[in-house]
C-alpha positions in Angstrom: 33.4 7.7 3.2 33.8 6.2 7.2 32.7 9.5 8.4 29.6 9.4 6.7 28.9 6.0 7.9 29.8 7.7 11.6 27.6 9.7 11.3 24.0 9.4 13.3 22.3 11.3 10.3 22.0 7.5 8.4 21.1 6.0 11.5 18.3 8.6 12.2 17.2 8.5 8.5 17.2 5.0 8.9 14.7 4.3 11.1 12.6 7.2 10.3 12.8 5.8 6.7 12.0 2.2 8.4 8.8 3.0 9.5 7.9 4.9 6.8 8.7 2.3 4.3 6.6 -0.3 5.9 3.7 1.8 6.1 3.2 2.7 2.3 4.1 -0.6 1.4 1.7 -2.8 3.1 -0.7 0.0 1.6 0.2 -0.3 -1.3 -0.1 -4.2 -1.7 -3.7 -4.1 0.3 -4.8 -1.0 -1.7 -4.4 -2.4 -5.7 -6.0 -5.7 -4.0 -8.7 -4.5 -2.2 -8.9 -1.5 -5.2 -9.2 -4.3 -7.6 -11.3 -7.1 -5.7 -13.7 -4.3 -4.4 -13.7 -2.5 -7.8 -14.6 -5.5 -9.6 -17.3 -7.0 -7.4 -18.3 -3.1 -6.9 -19.1 -2.4 -10.7 -19.9 -6.3 -11.6 -21.7 -6.5 -8.4 -24.5 -3.4 -9.0 -24.7 -5.5 -12.9 -24.9 -8.5 -11.0 -27.9 -7.4 -8.8 -29.7 -5.8 -11.9 -28.9 -9.1 -14.3 -30.6 -11.7 -11.4 -33.4 -9.3 -11.1 -34.2 -9.5 -14.7 
């Protein structure tokens, strides 16, 4: 068990996953928020534009 901890593999994996984890994390967070907000205004916006036009 100590050998695995001393092995540089986990160290290399940690820094490798660190930049990879924060990348998809911030992307997934803003994506669902933007998707929901963009999806609502996009669909509602198109219909709302027609509604006020009438």
